[in-house]
C-alpha positions in Angstrom: -205.5 -93.1 -99.0 -204.7 -90.3 -101.5 -205.2 -90.9 -105.2 -202.1 -90.9 -107.3 -202.4 -88.2 -110.0 -199.8 -88.5 -112.7 -197.8 -85.4 -113.6 -198.6 -83.6 -116.9 -195.8 -85.5 -118.7 -197.6 -88.8 -118.1 -200.9 -87.5 -119.6 -202.0 -89.1 -122.8 -202.1 -87.0 -125.9 -203.2 -87.7 -129.5 -200.3 -88.3 -132.0 -201.0 -88.3 -135.7 -199.1 -91.0 -137.5 -199.3 -89.0 -140.7 -199.3 -85.4 -139.5 -202.3 -83.2 -140.4 -199.9 -80.8 -142.0 -198.8 -83.6 -144.3 -202.4 -84.6 -145.4 -203.0 -86.8 -142.4 -206.5 -87.2 -141.2 -208.1 -87.2 -137.7 -209.5 -90.7 -138.3 -208.9 -93.2 -135.5 -206.7 -95.2 -137.8 -204.2 -92.3 -138.0 -204.2 -91.5 -134.3 -202.2 -93.1 -131.4 -202.5 -92.1 -127.8 -199.0 -91.5 -126.3 -197.7 -89.9 -123.2 -197.1 -86.2 -123.6 -193.4 -86.5 -122.7 -192.9 -89.1 -125.5 -195.0 -87.0 -127.9 -192.8 -83.9 -127.3 -189.6 -85.9 -127.7 -190.8 -87.5 -131.0 -191.5 -84.0 -132.5 -188.2 -82.6 -131.2 -186.3 -85.4 -132.9 -188.4 -85.9 -136.1 -190.5 -82.8 -136.5 -193.4 -83.7 -138.8 -191.7 -86.4 -140.8 -193.7 -89.5 -141.7 -192.5 -92.9 -140.4 -191.4 -93.7 -144.0 -189.3 -90.5 -144.2 -187.7 -91.2 -140.8 -186.8 -94.7 -141.9 -185.3 -93.4 -145.2 -183.4 -90.6 -143.4 -181.9 -93.1 -140.9 -181.1 -95.6 -143.5 -179.4 -93.0 -145.8 -177.5 -91.5 -142.9 -176.1 -94.8 -141.6 -175.5 -96.6 -144.9 -173.5 -93.7 -146.3 -171.5 -93.0 -143.2 -167.9 -94.0 -142.8 -168.2 -95.8 -139.5 
């Protein structure tokens, strides 16, 4: 029986909750292991914004819209 080897998009990568470029550390408390595919999508959508900045941006965008 052949071993299943996940493609590269399924590989786990290290994601900084607070990016290093934004004074984030390499401490385990600031790192989450996520699938590479998800990690790339996260940065495509949110760049290096912190979770707090993302929340504020979404809240400002939706609360000020004329939907």
